[in-house]
C-alpha positions as CSV (number, residue, x, y, z in Angstrom):
1,M,-28.1,-56.7,12.8
2,G,-26.7,-54.3,10.3
3,K,-28.5,-51.8,8.2
4,P,-30.7,-53.4,5.5
5,T,-29.7,-53.0,1.8
6,T,-31.3,-50.3,-0.2
7,E,-33.4,-52.8,-2.1
8,E,-34.8,-54.2,1.2
9,L,-35.6,-50.7,2.4
10,V,-37.4,-49.9,-0.8
11,M,-39.6,-53.0,-0.5
12,L,-40.5,-52.1,3.1
13,A,-41.3,-48.5,2.0
14,Q,-43.6,-49.8,-0.7
15,Q,-45.4,-52.1,1.8
16,L,-45.7,-49.2,4.3
17,R,-47.2,-47.0,1.6
18,D,-50.0,-49.5,0.9
19,I,-50.9,-50.1,4.6
20,P,-53.8,-48.1,6.0
21,H,-52.7,-45.2,8.3
22,S,-53.9,-47.0,11.4
23,G,-51.6,-49.9,10.8
24,K,-48.4,-48.1,9.9
25,G,-47.1,-47.8,13.4
26,A,-47.5,-51.5,14.2
27,F,-45.8,-52.3,10.9
28,V,-42.8,-50.2,11.6
29,A,-42.5,-51.3,15.2
30,R,-42.5,-55.0,14.2
31,H,-39.8,-54.6,11.6
32,A,-37.7,-52.4,13.9
33,T,-37.8,-55.2,16.5
34,N,-36.6,-57.7,13.9
35,L,-33.8,-55.3,12.8
36,Q,-32.9,-54.6,16.5
37,V,-33.3,-50.8,16.0
38,T,-35.7,-48.2,17.3
39,P,-38.8,-47.3,15.2
40,K,-37.3,-43.8,14.9
41,T,-34.1,-45.2,13.2
42,L,-36.1,-47.3,10.8
43,Y,-38.3,-44.3,9.9
44,G,-35.1,-42.4,9.1
45,W,-33.9,-45.2,6.8
46,L,-37.2,-45.4,5.1
47,R,-37.4,-41.6,4.6
48,D,-34.1,-41.7,2.8
49,V,-35.4,-44.1,0.1
50,M,-39.1,-42.9,0.0
51,Q,-40.3,-40.1,-2.3
52,G,-43.3,-38.3,-0.8
53,D,-46.4,-37.8,-2.8
54,R,-47.2,-34.5,-1.3
55,K,-46.3,-31.5,-3.4
56,P,-43.9,-29.0,-1.8
57,R,-45.4,-25.8,-0.4
58,S,-45.5,-22.8,-2.8
59,D,-43.5,-20.8,-0.3
60,N,-40.8,-23.4,0.1
61,G,-37.4,-21.8,0.4
62,T,-38.7,-18.4,1.3
63,S,-38.8,-16.7,4.7
64,A,-40.9,-14.0,6.3
65,L,-37.7,-12.6,7.8
66,T,-36.5,-9.8,5.5
67,L,-32.9,-9.5,4.4
68,V,-32.6,-6.2,6.3
69,E,-33.7,-7.8,9.5
70,A,-31.4,-10.8,9.0
71,R,-28.4,-8.4,8.5
72,L,-29.3,-6.5,11.7
73,I,-29.4,-9.7,13.7
74,S,-26.1,-11.0,12.2
75,A,-24.4,-7.6,12.7
76,L,-25.3,-7.5,16.4
77,L,-24.0,-11.0,16.9
78,R,-20.8,-10.1,15.0
79,E,-20.2,-6.9,16.8
80,S,-20.7,-8.5,20.2
81,R,-17.9,-10.9,19.4
82,K,-15.6,-8.1,18.1
83,Q,-15.9,-6.0,21.3
84,T,-15.9,-8.6,24.0
85,G,-14.3,-11.6,22.3
86,K,-17.4,-13.7,23.1
87,Q,-20.5,-13.9,21.0
88,L,-24.0,-13.5,22.5
89,G,-25.1,-16.8,23.8
90,K,-27.9,-17.4,21.4
91,V,-29.6,-16.0,18.4
92,G,-32.7,-15.6,20.5
93,L,-31.0,-13.1,22.8
94,A,-30.0,-10.9,19.8
95,V,-33.6,-11.1,18.5
96,D,-35.0,-10.1,21.9
97,M,-32.7,-7.1,22.0
98,L,-33.6,-5.9,18.5
99,R,-37.3,-6.4,19.0
100,S,-37.3,-4.6,22.3
101,N,-35.6,-1.6,20.7
102,G,-38.0,-1.6,17.7
103,A,-35.2,-2.4,15.2
104,I,-36.9,-5.5,13.8
105,R,-40.3,-7.1,13.7
106,A,-39.5,-10.6,12.6
107,E,-43.2,-11.5,12.0
108,S,-45.1,-13.7,9.7
109,L,-48.7,-13.4,8.4
110,D,-51.2,-16.1,9.3
111,R,-53.2,-16.3,6.1
112,A,-56.1,-18.0,7.8
113,T,-56.7,-15.3,10.5
114,G,-54.8,-12.4,9.1
115,A,-52.9,-12.0,12.4
116,L,-49.2,-11.2,12.6
117,R,-47.2,-13.7,14.6
118,P,-43.6,-13.4,15.8
119,L,-41.3,-15.8,14.0
120,S,-39.9,-18.6,16.1
121,I,-36.1,-18.6,16.8
122,S,-35.7,-21.8,14.8
123,A,-37.4,-20.1,11.8
124,I,-35.1,-17.1,12.2
125,E,-32.0,-19.3,12.4
126,R,-33.2,-21.1,9.2
127,A,-33.6,-17.8,7.5
128,L,-30.2,-16.7,8.6
129,R,-28.7,-19.8,7.1
130,G,-30.7,-19.2,3.9
131,Y,-29.3,-15.7,3.6
132,R,-25.9,-17.2,4.5
133,L,-25.6,-14.8,7.5
134,H,-25.6,-17.3,10.3
135,P,-22.6,-16.9,12.7
136,D,-21.5,-20.5,11.9
137,Q,-21.3,-19.6,8.3
138,L,-19.6,-16.2,8.7
139,D,-16.9,-17.6,11.1
140,R,-15.6,-19.9,8.3
141,P,-12.1,-18.8,7.2
142,A,-11.7,-16.8,4.0
143,P,-10.1,-18.7,1.1
144,A,-6.3,-18.7,1.2
145,Q,-4.0,-18.1,-1.7
146,A,-1.3,-20.8,-2.2
147,L,2.3,-19.5,-2.1
148,R,5.3,-20.9,-3.8
149,S,9.1,-20.3,-3.7
150,P,11.2,-20.9,-6.8
151,H,14.3,-22.2,-5.0
152,P,15.8,-22.8,-1.6
153,N,16.8,-19.7,0.4
154,Y,14.3,-17.6,-1.6
155,L,12.0,-17.2,1.4
156,W,12.5,-17.9,5.1
157,Q,9.7,-17.9,7.6
158,V,10.6,-16.9,11.2
159,D,8.4,-17.1,14.3
160,A,8.9,-17.1,18.0
161,S,6.8,-19.1,20.4
162,L,6.7,-19.3,24.2
163,C,7.5,-22.8,25.6
164,V,4.4,-23.0,27.8
165,L,5.4,-26.4,29.3
166,Y,9.0,-25.7,30.4
167,Y,11.1,-23.1,32.1
168,L,14.7,-23.1,33.1
169,P,15.5,-21.9,36.7
170,R,19.1,-20.9,36.6
171,N,20.1,-23.1,39.5
172,R,18.0,-26.2,39.1
173,G,17.8,-27.0,35.4
174,L,14.7,-27.7,33.3
175,A,11.4,-27.7,35.2
176,V,7.9,-28.5,34.1
177,M,5.3,-25.8,34.6
178,D,2.4,-27.3,36.5
179,S,-0.8,-26.2,34.9
180,S,-2.5,-26.0,38.3
181,V,0.1,-23.5,39.5
182,Y,1.1,-21.5,36.5
183,Y,-1.9,-20.2,34.5
184,H,-3.5,-16.9,33.7
185,N,-5.7,-16.8,36.9
186,K,-2.5,-16.8,39.0
187,P,-0.5,-14.0,37.4
188,G,1.8,-13.7,40.4
189,N,3.2,-17.2,39.9
190,L,3.8,-16.5,36.2
191,A,5.6,-13.2,37.0
192,R,8.0,-15.1,39.3
193,V,9.3,-17.3,36.5
194,E,8.9,-14.8,33.6
195,N,12.7,-14.2,33.3
196,D,13.3,-17.9,33.4
197,R,10.8,-18.9,30.7
198,V,12.3,-20.3,27.5
199,W,11.3,-19.0,24.1
200,R,11.7,-21.0,20.9
201,Y,12.6,-19.5,17.6
202,A,11.9,-21.5,14.5
203,V,13.2,-20.6,11.0
204,T,11.9,-22.6,8.0
205,D,13.0,-22.5,4.4
206,H,9.8,-22.3,2.4
207,A,11.0,-24.2,-0.7
208,S,12.6,-27.2,1.0
209,G,10.8,-27.1,4.4
210,T,14.2,-27.2,6.3
211,V,13.9,-26.0,9.9
212,Y,16.4,-24.3,12.1
213,V,15.5,-24.1,15.8
214,E,17.1,-22.2,18.7
215,Y,16.0,-21.5,22.3
216,V,16.6,-18.1,24.1
217,Y,15.8,-16.2,27.2
218,G,14.2,-12.8,27.2
219,G,11.2,-13.3,24.8
220,E,10.8,-11.6,21.4
221,S,13.3,-8.8,21.0
222,G,15.3,-7.3,18.2
223,E,18.5,-8.6,19.6
224,N,17.2,-12.2,19.9
225,L,15.7,-12.1,16.4
226,S,18.9,-10.7,14.8
227,S,21.0,-13.3,16.7
228,I,18.8,-16.2,15.5
229,I,19.0,-15.0,11.9
230,I,22.8,-14.6,12.0
231,N,23.2,-18.0,13.5
232,A,20.9,-19.6,11.0
233,M,22.8,-18.1,8.1
234,Q,26.2,-19.5,9.2
235,Y,27.6,-22.7,7.8
236,R,27.6,-25.3,10.6
237,G,29.2,-28.3,9.0
238,R,28.5,-31.1,6.5
239,N,25.9,-32.7,8.7
240,D,23.9,-29.5,8.7
241,P,24.1,-28.0,5.2
242,F,21.4,-25.4,5.6
243,H,22.9,-21.9,5.5
244,G,23.3,-18.7,3.5
245,V,21.6,-15.3,3.1
246,P,17.9,-15.6,2.2
247,H,16.3,-13.4,-0.5
248,M,13.3,-12.6,1.7
249,I,12.2,-13.1,5.3
250,M,8.6,-13.4,6.3
251,L,7.4,-12.7,9.8
252,D,4.7,-11.2,11.9
253,P,4.4,-7.5,12.7
254,G,5.8,-6.4,16.1
255,S,8.2,-4.0,17.6
256,A,11.0,-6.6,17.6
257,N,10.5,-7.7,14.1
258,T,10.4,-4.1,12.7
259,G,13.0,-2.7,15.0
260,A,16.2,-0.9,14.1
261,L,18.6,-3.8,14.8
262,F,16.8,-6.3,12.5
263,K,16.1,-3.7,9.8
264,N,19.7,-2.6,9.7
265,L,20.9,-6.2,9.3
266,C,18.5,-6.9,6.5
267,A,19.1,-3.6,4.7
268,T,22.9,-4.1,4.7
269,L,22.6,-7.8,3.6
270,G,20.0,-7.1,0.9
271,I,17.3,-9.1,2.5
272,Q,13.7,-8.1,1.7
273,V,11.5,-8.1,4.8
274,Q,7.9,-9.3,4.3
275,I,5.7,-8.3,7.3
276,N,2.4,-10.2,7.3
277,A,-1.0,-8.5,7.9
278,V,-2.3,-8.6,11.4
279,H,-4.4,-11.7,12.3
280,N,-3.2,-13.6,9.3
281,P,-1.2,-16.6,10.7
282,R,-1.9,-18.7,7.6
283,A,0.5,-16.5,5.6
284,K,3.4,-18.3,7.3
285,G,1.6,-21.5,8.1
286,Q,4.7,-23.5,7.5
287,V,6.6,-22.2,10.5
288,E,3.4,-22.2,12.6
289,G,3.0,-25.9,11.9
290,M,6.7,-26.5,12.6
291,H,6.1,-25.3,16.2
292,N,3.6,-28.0,16.7
293,I,6.0,-30.6,15.3
294,I,8.8,-29.4,17.6
295,E,6.6,-29.5,20.7
296,R,5.3,-32.9,19.9
297,D,8.4,-34.6,18.5
298,F,11.2,-33.0,20.5
299,E,10.1,-31.2,23.6
300,S,8.0,-34.1,24.7
301,R,11.3,-36.0,25.2
302,L,12.6,-33.5,27.8
303,K,10.5,-34.9,30.6
304,L,12.4,-38.2,30.3
305,A,15.8,-36.6,29.7
306,P,16.0,-33.3,31.7
307,V,18.6,-30.6,30.7
308,K,20.5,-28.4,33.1
309,D,20.9,-25.2,31.1
310,L,20.1,-23.3,27.9
311,D,23.2,-24.5,26.1
312,E,22.4,-28.1,26.7
313,L,18.8,-27.5,25.6
314,N,20.0,-26.0,22.3
315,Q,22.5,-28.8,21.7
316,R,19.7,-31.4,22.1
317,G,17.4,-29.3,19.9
318,W,20.0,-29.1,17.1
319,Q,20.6,-32.8,17.4
320,W,16.9,-33.4,16.9
321,M,16.8,-30.8,14.1
322,R,19.6,-32.5,12.1
323,H,17.9,-35.9,12.4
324,F,14.5,-34.5,11.4
325,N,15.8,-32.6,8.4
326,S,17.9,-35.6,7.2
327,I,15.3,-38.4,7.8
328,Q,11.7,-37.1,7.6
329,V,10.4,-37.0,4.0
330,H,8.3,-34.0,3.1
331,R,5.0,-34.9,1.5
332,R,5.1,-31.9,-0.9
333,H,8.4,-32.7,-2.7
334,G,8.9,-36.4,-1.6
335,Q,12.4,-35.8,-0.3
336,S,14.0,-35.2,3.0
337,R,14.4,-31.5,3.8
338,Y,18.1,-31.4,3.6
339,A,18.0,-33.3,0.3
340,A,15.6,-30.8,-1.2
341,W,17.7,-27.8,0.1
342,M,20.8,-29.3,-1.5
343,R,19.3,-28.6,-4.9
344,I,20.2,-24.9,-4.5
345,S,22.5,-23.6,-7.2
346,A,25.7,-21.7,-6.7
347,S,24.1,-18.5,-7.9
348,Q,21.2,-18.9,-5.5
349,L,23.5,-19.5,-2.4
350,I,24.8,-16.3,-1.0
351,K,27.4,-17.0,1.7
352,A,26.9,-15.0,4.9
353,P,29.6,-12.8,6.4
354,S,31.1,-14.0,9.7
355,V,29.1,-13.7,12.9
356,E,31.2,-10.7,14.1
357,V,30.6,-8.8,10.8
358,C,26.9,-9.6,10.9
359,R,26.6,-8.3,14.5
360,S,28.3,-5.1,13.5
361,L,25.8,-4.7,10.7
362,T,22.9,-4.6,13.1
363,H,24.2,-1.2,14.3
364,E,24.9,0.3,10.9
365,K,21.8,2.2,9.8
366,P,21.6,3.1,6.1
367,E,22.6,6.7,5.4
368,S,21.0,9.2,3.1
369,R,22.9,10.8,0.3
370,V,22.1,13.2,-2.5
371,V,23.0,12.5,-6.2
372,N,25.3,15.2,-7.6
373,G,25.4,16.5,-11.1
374,Y,27.8,13.8,-12.2
375,M,25.5,11.0,-11.0
376,Q,27.8,10.3,-8.0
377,I,27.4,10.2,-4.3
378,S,29.9,10.9,-1.5
379,W,30.3,8.5,1.4
380,R,33.1,8.4,3.9
381,S,35.5,10.6,1.9
382,G,34.9,8.6,-1.3
383,L,32.9,9.1,-4.5
384,Y,30.7,6.3,-5.8
385,D,29.1,6.0,-9.2
386,V,25.3,5.6,-9.3
387,G,24.7,6.4,-12.9
388,H,23.7,2.7,-13.6
389,V,20.9,2.7,-11.0
390,P,17.6,3.0,-12.9
391,G,15.2,5.8,-12.1
392,L,17.6,8.2,-10.5
393,N,17.7,12.0,-11.3
394,V,20.3,14.6,-10.3
395,G,19.3,15.8,-6.8
396,D,17.5,12.7,-5.7
397,R,18.1,11.5,-2.1
398,I,18.9,7.8,-1.8
399,D,19.8,5.4,1.1
400,V,23.1,3.7,1.0
401,A,24.7,1.1,3.3
402,R,28.1,-0.7,3.5
403,N,28.6,-3.7,1.3
404,P,29.7,-6.5,3.7
405,W,31.1,-8.6,0.8
406,K,33.2,-5.9,-0.9
407,A,35.2,-3.3,0.8
408,D,35.2,-0.7,-2.0
409,S,31.5,-0.9,-2.8
410,L,28.2,0.4,-1.5
411,R,24.7,-1.0,-1.5
412,V,22.2,1.5,-2.9
413,I,18.7,0.9,-1.6
414,T,15.8,1.8,-3.9
415,T,12.2,0.7,-4.2
416,D,10.4,-0.7,-7.2
417,A,6.9,0.0,-8.4
418,E,5.3,-2.3,-5.8
419,G,7.2,-0.7,-2.9
420,R,9.7,-3.6,-2.5
421,L,13.3,-2.8,-1.7
422,V,15.8,-3.2,-4.5
423,F,19.6,-3.3,-3.9
424,H,22.3,-2.1,-6.3
425,E,26.0,-2.1,-6.0
426,A,27.9,1.2,-6.4
427,D,31.7,1.0,-6.9
428,L,34.2,3.4,-5.5
429,L,35.6,5.8,-8.1
430,R,39.4,5.7,-8.4
431,R,41.4,8.9,-9.0
432,D,44.6,9.4,-11.1
433,D,47.7,11.3,-10.0
434,Y,46.1,14.7,-10.7
435,G,42.9,13.9,-8.8
436,F,40.7,13.3,-11.8
437,V,38.2,10.4,-11.8
438,E,39.8,7.6,-13.8
439,N,36.7,6.8,-15.9
440,A,36.1,10.5,-16.8
441,A,36.1,11.4,-20.5
442,T,39.5,12.6,-21.9
443,V,39.1,16.1,-23.4
444,G,39.4,16.0,-27.2
445,Q,39.8,12.2,-27.4
446,E,36.5,10.7,-26.3
447,Y,32.9,11.6,-25.6
448,K,30.8,10.1,-22.9
449,R,27.3,10.8,-21.6
450,H,25.0,9.2,-19.1
451,A,21.8,7.5,-20.2
452,A,18.8,9.7,-20.3
453,S,17.5,10.3,-16.8
454,P,13.8,9.9,-16.1
455,A,13.5,13.7,-15.9
456,E,15.1,14.1,-19.4
457,T,12.8,11.4,-20.9
458,A,9.8,13.1,-19.4
459,Q,10.8,16.5,-20.6
460,Q,11.1,15.2,-24.2
461,V,7.7,13.6,-24.1
462,L,6.1,16.8,-22.7
463,D,7.9,18.9,-25.3
464,K,6.5,16.7,-28.2
465,L,3.1,16.9,-26.6
466,A,3.2,20.7,-26.4
467,M,4.4,21.2,-30.0
468,D,2.3,18.5,-31.6
469,A,5.4,16.7,-32.8
470,D,5.9,13.0,-33.4
471,S,9.7,13.0,-33.5
472,V,12.7,15.0,-32.2
473,A,13.4,16.4,-35.7
474,E,9.8,17.6,-36.0
475,L,10.0,19.1,-32.5
476,E,13.2,21.1,-33.4
477,G,11.6,22.3,-36.6
478,R,8.5,23.6,-34.9
479,R,10.7,25.3,-32.2
480,K,12.8,27.0,-34.9
481,A,9.7,28.2,-36.7
482,K,8.5,29.6,-33.4
483,A,5.2,27.7,-33.6
484,V,2.6,28.4,-31.0
485,P,2.5,25.7,-28.3
486,F,-0.5,23.3,-28.6
487,G,-1.3,24.7,-32.0
488,G,-2.9,27.8,-30.5
489,R,-5.8,25.7,-29.1
490,I,-5.1,26.9,-25.6
491,D,-6.4,30.5,-24.9
492,P,-4.6,31.6,-21.7
493,H,-7.1,34.5,-21.3
494,K,-10.3,32.4,-21.6
495,P,-10.6,31.8,-17.9
496,L,-10.6,35.6,-17.3
497,V,-13.1,36.2,-20.1
498,D,-15.4,33.4,-18.9
499,A,-15.3,34.7,-15.3
500,S,-15.9,38.4,-16.2
501,P,-19.7,38.2,-16.3
502,E,-19.8,36.6,-12.9
503,L,-17.5,39.1,-11.2
504,P,-19.3,41.3,-8.7
505,D,-19.8,45.1,-9.2
506,W,-18.5,46.8,-6.1
507,M,-20.1,50.0,-4.8
508,E,-17.8,52.9,-4.5
509,K,-16.8,53.6,-1.0
510,R,-17.3,57.1,0.5
511,G,-13.9,58.7,1.4
512,Q,-12.2,62.0,2.1
513,E,-10.4,64.3,-0.3
514,S,-6.7,63.9,-0.4
515,A,-4.7,66.7,1.3
516,L,-2.0,66.3,-1.3
517,S,-1.8,69.5,-3.5
518,V,-1.3,69.0,-7.2
519,P,1.7,71.0,-8.5
520,D,0.9,73.7,-11.1
521,I,3.0,72.6,-14.1
522,R,3.3,75.3,-16.8
523,L,4.8,74.6,-20.2
524,R,7.1,77.0,-22.0
525,P,5.1,79.0,-24.6
526,C,6.0,78.6,-28.3
527,T,7.2,81.5,-30.4
528,L,5.0,82.7,-33.3
529,V,7.4,81.0,-35.7
530,E,7.3,77.7,-33.8
531,A,3.5,77.8,-33.5
532,A,3.2,78.5,-37.2
533,K,5.5,75.6,-38.1
534,I,3.3,73.2,-36.0
535,L,0.1,74.5,-37.5
536,R,1.5,74.4,-41.0
537,A,2.6,70.8,-40.6
538,D,-0.9,69.9,-39.4
539,L,-2.8,71.8,-42.1
540,G,-0.5,71.2,-45.1
541,E,-1.8,72.9,-48.3
542,N,-4.6,74.5,-46.4
543,W,-2.2,76.9,-44.6
544,L,-2.6,80.5,-45.7
545,P,-0.2,83.5,-45.0
546,E,-3.2,85.3,-43.4
547,Y,-3.1,82.7,-40.6
548,Y,0.3,84.0,-39.4
549,T,-1.1,87.5,-39.4
550,E,-4.0,86.3,-37.2
551,L,-1.5,84.7,-34.8
552,Q,0.3,88.0,-34.5
553,A,-3.0,89.7,-33.8
554,R,-4.0,87.1,-31.1
555,Y,-0.7,87.0,-29.4
556,P,0.9,90.4,-29.6
557,D,3.5,89.5,-27.0
558,G,5.0,86.9,-29.3
559,G,4.3,83.8,-27.1
560,V,1.7,81.1,-28.0
561,P,0.8,78.8,-25.0
562,Q,1.3,75.2,-25.8
563,E,-2.2,74.5,-24.4
564,D,-3.7,76.5,-27.2
565,I,-2.1,74.6,-30.0
566,D,-4.9,72.0,-30.3
567,Q,-7.6,74.8,-30.2
568,L,-5.8,76.7,-33.0
569,K,-5.6,73.5,-35.2
570,Q,-9.3,73.1,-34.9
571,H,-9.8,76.9,-35.6
572,F,-7.8,76.9,-38.7
573,R,-9.3,73.7,-40.1
574,N,-12.6,75.4,-40.1
575,P,-11.7,79.1,-40.5
576,P,-14.4,81.8,-40.7
577,Q,-15.1,83.3,-44.2
578,L,-12.5,86.0,-44.8
579,Q,-13.8,89.4,-45.8
580,R,-12.2,90.1,-49.2
581,P,-12.7,93.6,-51.0
582,T,-15.4,93.6,-53.7
583,L,-14.1,94.1,-57.2
584,R,-15.9,96.5,-59.5
585,I,-15.5,97.0,-63.2
586,V,-14.6,100.6,-63.9
587,G,-16.8,102.2,-66.3
588,G,-19.3,99.4,-66.4
589,A,-23.0,99.8,-66.0
């Protein structure tokens, strides 16, 4: 019999509630027999529709395990997986380790006896889930951000995968790798066929879902990767329209994917390379999923129709690829992959150079050049104009590469604010019969100037800031008036003044007298007339003729030492009282 309806279960539950406790078991057993289920199953059905009368415990939803202890347990489980690749067998093992080392207690209080009891492992696991720290919860993948491409050939995803089921011995054709013979516990057997193992490269167009597949020997290498991209970019006919140079290529990190050959090819063709973060396969989930489709839909056929060599394997693979891209409808856009790719516009489809030219580009590393004073760079005996490239200053060093589509043009490689490569064309400057650059300004007839460079723009902003000016005219006016920068608000000596009180006082060091003798310099003495002129100029109206008589008396030899001049000035400013003769009235009383 099937499960009873909800109404029937509710009626049974009501009857069970009214039956005395001693008769509940017999009641459930009888009805379970009628329904041909076990009593346990019937109890489960009844529990789903019954609402218990008992109140929930006051501590429902809480745990005696603290958050700190829960984090320690979870951290130990997580670290064991990081270091060994395998998690500790059970939560109980981690709890035992931490308890033994005194890191956690994980106890609960028995309110009846007051005793502390260790928490059971099941209680600890429930607490971990309550804190959302259980390994099962932490191992869930992080949310992924959806990606979109605006048009076909905007983004290609590239990935290589080892064909674990097949290898191609050079003399016997395709062979199936027996899992009982070729596996990791028998590395010797794997080593014998390593050079014969086949690698599959898959290239997908993100917008349309179109896939290009090719098989190679030699594993992941820069040469194989470059060859696959070059082949995928070529036009292969009307039955395989997918081709052109992509705007961006997304792939995993690795020496082959970041090597010189592939980087040179992308830099010259103007392809941005997006390297995914380590352990982030979802970033290019489209091409990862395509590997599964190829294994399931194409490689499974090879057991029934063996191939003799790599060329035949690729021919069969391309046949399947064209059929898949033409017939299979993509769920996202509701069209076949080729039909969706054909919506690309002429401006979005960049035709690739020939295979020979592309292969030569893999060996052409971008070269570094310095921008001269005319906003030009030299490259292979020619001058190229880079004045239109934004963000360049005179003296900047930039990377340039050959333009495979235009013989007299270069590709200037710069980076934007987000660190992505930006490619600009720089044309060769032609010269006239006298060796002048043809687009140079003719003297007396025209005036040309480059757009303000970032350095010039920054200089003007800084000058306005320093002079408190809002316009160029105001700036020039303040400069002409010799205004003090920053309105005099900046005292250049303030750091010295502020630091003076904190400077230490140094005790004078004991030393020795210098053996250098000081020369005895004697000045020419002044004549009495010269000395009198000097003193008269200093005293002015206070000069008396008697002062000259006193000089004659002091210096009878007629020479006055220059060292005495200051002393004489002081003497004559405050002369002693002269002894004049006393006048008497003749005949007076």
